[in-house]
N, C-alpha and C positions, 0 to 999 in steps of 0.2 A: 504493500500499499504505499504509493509513494506520493507522486503529484504535488510535491512539496519543494520548497526551496529554500535555504536556511543563510539566516545572515549570522554572522563570525560563529560557526559551528553550531546553528542552533535551528532547527526545522519552525520554518514561517508560520505553520499552519495544520498541526496535524492532529485528528479528528478521530478518534475510537472508542468505538461502543462494546461494553462486555457484557456478556449474557449472564443470566442469571444470579449474581451474587454482589458481587462488586467489578470495576474493569479496569482495564488497563492504558497503558499509551506505546507508545511505539515509536520507532525511530531511523536514523540512518544518517549516513555523511554523506549520501551523493545525491546532489541537487538534480529533480527533476523538473522541468515545466519550465514558463518563463518567468524572470525575478518580479518581485510583489516589491513597490516603493512600502516601507516599513510593516512589515507584515513579521507576525510570531508564531509559536508552534503551542498548538492548544491538542489537548487529548479528552477525550470522552470516552465514558465508560456505562455501561448499563449493567443493571440487577436485577432479580425475581425471586420470585418467591414461589415453590410447586404447589397446586393441586394435587389431591391426591392422585388419581386416576389419570392424570391428565399426562399422555406419551408426548405428546408434542402441541406446542404452541407458538403457530410460525405467523410472522410478519415480514415483510420484505421494508427495507428502508430505503425510500427510491429519496428523497430530499433531504437537504438538512440545510438551516439557517439559522445564522445568529443576530438578534435584534440590539439595535445602537442603544444603550443609555441616554443617550442625550435625543435620541428622536423614538418615539415609540412604535412609528409607521415606519423606520430607516431598518433593513433588514441586510447582513452580508450572506450574501449567497454561495455554499461553497459546492453544494452538485441538486438538481442540475442545473449547467450552464449553456453556451452554444458548443464549448468543447468537451463538456464532460455529463456523461450520462452513466450513473448505476443503478441497480436496481438488486440491494444487497441483503440476500437470503440468511435471516437469522432465526433461528429458535430459540425460544425465551425458557423451555422447558429444557434445552441440552446441558446447558451450562450453570447449574444452581450452584452458587456457591463459588463458581469461577469465574476468570475472566479472559476474555480474548479483545482481538482486536475488529472494531469496524471498517475506521476510515483514517485518513491521513491528510491534512490539505494544507493548502496556505489562508491564512488568514491575516485581513490588515488589522495593523495595528488601532486599535478604539478599545473600548471599553463596554462590554454587554453583557446586558441583564437578562434575557431572555434565550432559549434554544427553540427553533418550530423543526419538526420531524415531520417527514411526508409518509404515513405508514399505506401499506397494499397489500392486498390480497391475504386477509386474515383466514388462518385456517386453525382448527382446536383438533386434536385427535384423542379420542378417550378410550382406554380400554373397557370392554364391558359385554361381560360374558352371557350376558344373556341372547345377544345375537350373533351371527353367524357368517361371516367371522367377525371374532369378538373385539371388532373395530369400530367406533361410530366418528366419522370426520363429518364436522361442522364448517360450511362455511359462515364465518365470522362476521358480525354487523358491528361497524365501529362508530361509537357516538361522535367522534371525530378524527378525521385521516390525517390532517393535520394540528395535533395538539403543540400548546406554546408553552414549553417547561421553562418557570424560573429557575434563574440561577441564585443562589443562595448560599454565599454573597455574590454579586457580579462578579466577574474576571475583565481584568486588564490583559490583555493581550499585549505583550512587548516582545521586540527584535532582540534585545541583549541575554533573554533568560529562555527558559522549558516553561510553557503552560500546561497545565492539565486538569481536565475536566471529568469527571466520573456521573455518568448516569445510572440509575438504580430503576429497573422497572421491577413492578410489585405485580407479579402474574395472577397471584390468588385475590389481589383486591380487583384487578383489572378484569377477570373472568367474573362473569354474574351466574347467580344462581336462581334455580325456580321453588318452589314453597317448598319440591321435596329434597333440595340440596343436590340437585343437578346442575351440572353445568348446564350453560345454555349458550348459545350463538352469540348472546350481546357482550359484546367488550368496549369497557370506560377507560380506556389508558391512562393510568396509574404510575406517573413519573417523576422521579424527582433528579436533581442535578446539581453537583456539589464540586468547588473545585479542589485540588489534589497539592498539597505542598510539598514539597522533597525531604525525603528522610534523614534520619543523622546521615548515613553514608552515601545522600547526593543523588540515590536511583528515590523514582516514582512507583515503586511496588515492584508486584511479580505476576507476570505471566506465566498462570501455571498450566495451562491448555490452550495451547497456539497448534490448530491443527490445518492441515493440509498435505499439498505436494507442490514436489521442489517444481521449477519451471528454469533455475538458472542456477550454476555452481559459479563462484568465481573463488579458485585456491590460492590467490594471491595476496600475500601481507600484507598491510597495512594499517602503520600503529602499531598501536598493541594487540591488534588482531591475527589473525592467520589467514584468515579469509572471509567471505560472507556467502551466505547462499540465499535467493529468491524463493519465497514461501508465497504459494497462490492458496487464499482465504474464502472460505465459504463456500466450496462448490463450485469454485470458478468465477464465481460473481461479483467478487470484490479487487482488490488492489494484489498486487505482488508486494508484499512487504521483504526488505532486506532485512536475514537475521547475522548479527555478527557471530564469530569464532573467537573464542579464547584459545592459547593453550593447554588452559587446564577446563576447558567446556568437555563434559563427559560426551561421546558419540557411542550409542549403544545399539549394535546393530552392524556396525560398519567398524575398521581399524582404525582410518582418519578421513580426513574433507574430502580429501582425492578421490578416495572410491565413494562419495554420493554419486547418484545420477539423477539426471531430470525424471520427473515422474514416479519419484519415490513417496510415499505416503510418509509423514513425519508427525511426531508429537514433538512438542518443543514447550520447556521451561526457561522463560529467559526474565533480563530484568531490563528497563528502561534506568539509563545514565544521564547523567545531568545535561548531554547533548543531544540527546535523542535516541540514540544508539539500543537498540534492543540485542542485548547481548548473550545469547543463550546459556545456561548454567548445564542446562541436558536437552540432548537430542533422542529423540528413539525413533530411529531409523527403520522403518517398516518396509512391506512389500513394493516394488514396483508396479505402478497401475498401467496397464496398458488398453486404455479406452476401444480401440479397432478390433481387439481379441478379448474383451468382455471381460478382462479382468481388471477388477477394482476394488475399493474397500466398502465395506457396509458397515453402516452404525447404527445400532440399534438396541432392543429391549429381547430377552429368551420369555417365549410364551409355554402354554402349557402342552403339550407334556412331553418331556425331552423324549426317548427313544434310549434304554439302557442293552447293554448286552451281558453275558450272564455274571461278569466279573464286575459290574457297577460303570462302565464306562460310556459316557455316553458316544452314541455312534450318529446322531441325527436330532433336529429341534429346528423348531418355528422362530423364524426372527421377523418381528417387527422391526420395518426398514424406516429409521427415521431422517437418516443422509445417506449420501454417498460421495467419495473423494476419487476419480473425479463425476460430474452431474452425469449421471445416465438417466433419469429419470422417463425421457421418451421409452425406453424399453423395461425398468423396473420401477415401477410410478412409488413416488413417496407413499407411507403411511398402508405399503402393501405387506402382504406375511409370507417372506420366502423361507424353502426349506432350504436349513445347512446339513450337508455331509460330511463326516468326520472319518477320515483315512488312517490308517497308522503313521501316513507320511506326514498329517497334520502338526504344524509345531504349535506351542502352546508358550503365550509369556502375558505381563502384565506391563502397562504404561501408564506413568511413567516408572523404569525399573527403582529410581533413587524412591521414591514414596512407599515403596514394598518394606515395610516395617517389621512383617510377620516372619516367620519359620516357614510359612505353609509355599508351597508350590501349584504353581496355577495348571490344570490338566482336565484332559477329559473326566475326570469322576468329579470335577470341582464344577462343573456345570450346571446350574438350575434357573428355576425361572424367577423373572424379575433383575436379574444382573443384566447390565448393560454392555454390550461386549462390541469388539471393532473385529470384523470377518473381511480378509482377506482372501478371494478366490476368483474364479470363472463361473460365470453363470451361463445358464443354457434357459433359454425361452422355448415353451413349449404348448402352444394355441389351448386355452380353455384349462391349464393346468396353473398350479404355482411355480413360481421362477425357482428352481434348483442352483445350489451355491456347490460347488465342491471346492469345499474350506483348503485353502494351501496354510494360513496361519491364523489361527484366532489370538486376541488380546485383552487382558479383560482389566476391565479401563474403571477410572475412581468414579464413583458416585455418590450424590447427597442421596439419604435415606430417610423420609419424612415418616415422623411416628408419635409417638410417646412413652415415657417410662413406665415400663410394666413389674420389674422389681431390680433390686441391687443383689447383685452375685457378692461383691466384695467392694469394699472402701479402705484405700491405703490410707496409712498415718497422715499424707502428706494431703490428701483429702482430694486427689487428681488421678491418681493410680487406683486402678480397679477393673471393674466389669458392671456390668448389668443386663437385663433383659429388654430389648423395644418391642414394643406392640407397633408394625408394619402397617402405616397409615393406605399403600398401595393394597389393593383387592391381590397382586399377583403377591404379594410377599407375606400377606396374612396365613400361609399354609405352612410355612416356614419358619422354626423358633429362629431371632435376631438374636447374639452377643454379642454386645460393643463392649470393647476393651480398649481401655483411656493408658497414657501413662503422663507423669507431670511435665515430661521433655519433648514427647513427641506429639503432645494433644492440645491443640489451642482451646479455649473455653469462650463463647464469644455468649455476652449478655447474662452471664453465668457464672458465678466462682467456685469451679471446681464442681466434683459429683455432687457435693452434700446440698448444692445451692439448689439443683434441679428442680423443680415441681412436679409432680404427678401428674398435674392438670395441664401444664406448659407443652405446646407442641414443642419437637426437637427435630433437628436438621442433622443428621450426621455424614459425616464424608468419609470416607478412606475406600478401601479394596474391598467387597463382598466374596469372600470366601465360601465355599460350601463345603461343608466337612461330612465327607462320607460314613466313617467309620468314628466311633467314640476315640477321644486322645486327650490328651492334658496338655496345655499352650500356657506356657507361665505361671505355673502351678497352679491353673485355673482349668478342674474338670471339663470337657467340652462332649456335652451329649454328640452320639450320631444321628444325623442329619438337621445340623445345626448351620445356615449362615453367620459366619465368622467375622465382624467386621471393627477391622483393627483403626480407631480413629482417627484422624490428623486434625479434625475440625468438629468439637460438639455446638452445636448455636442453638441458643434457645428464642424461643419468639417471643415479642415482647409487642 
């Protein structure tokens, strides 16, 4: 995502939307596009809160403009313009409590007190076991397609520093319910926007879930970086974002930067430095997508009921398709259900690997209903039949599980390490016991001080890798019954 100019090593206008929790910004050292007079860098973020059985909540962002504080009728348009058009594919249910990039752009130096989004093509996908197939897709009806979001406080864009702005999208409040508590097609966008200040280390937060495919690799050292690659986000609907690689960046899946290929699907954890570079901490390098050969990456949720062999290995399962990299939705529609075949040659991994704080390994016995997976493989189309994917590799992804405290298993003397049973909110997770494990070092508690502060009546959002444990075992001194979904929490957030 470029289309930016920089003034003394600063992006003149970067705009980034992050989905489902908080957002992050991005940057690069390579100026792209015409130089703007007195431009400054701006980053924008978006977040959301999930509804229980909503599998996907998509709206394209087809326009973005900022209102000048000096004149309530004067806007600085980022896109669309005569030369720039984007319709960014955003799924607000996909990145709960994670950050990703929406857009980077040049914004004229000024003070702005509002941001106007243009939202199009709203769709809501809901898991509903009473229908066959068990997916209801609603064409959303927006109360407004151009919500004006106040910037609180206002932001003064300067060419001498990086300006970062975060949007938080509240999905649970935006979706409307009927008298029976069912999600309706009505959508009232609830969005807040807040400027983000630099942290003590002069970075602007962590992008912990940048997902896309590589469109360009440059292994040429520049300054403190050993090279860069360009990451195409949002299934190809957005810009290409330059990712800077340090000597100590972890490249999981390849030996070095020179081994990267265009077309590879990657998941990136990165930080944004003071001049706007997106500096990778970890890059999970996955399979190479070849759209012409029907070999792509499918993101989705495991649906009932996986097929097992005599040893308890999953050999086939149904996957709800939330997204693809790259986009092949003309062949395989979004919100459809595909059949995934697993063979002895199928590889298994978690992503990102540094976030796996568990002694558990992901494999064919670890797949269960409700998990969010990334499946790489070649698909086959058959008229009148579900699409079949022969899986080459399957990645267990971090996810945020919504639910409530059922009971404590143990609480350590530090008040933060321990374990508890979580009652899952989603219908897909209600048939599987969920054990949450926490530590004082690895688990962040948000809106609550440790385990003892969790209210039994509160809604919790627990983030981590959900490992299905087929056989009874003991993990960190805690007995785990057979058939348990174990979630090592990197974050426990209590709703307020």
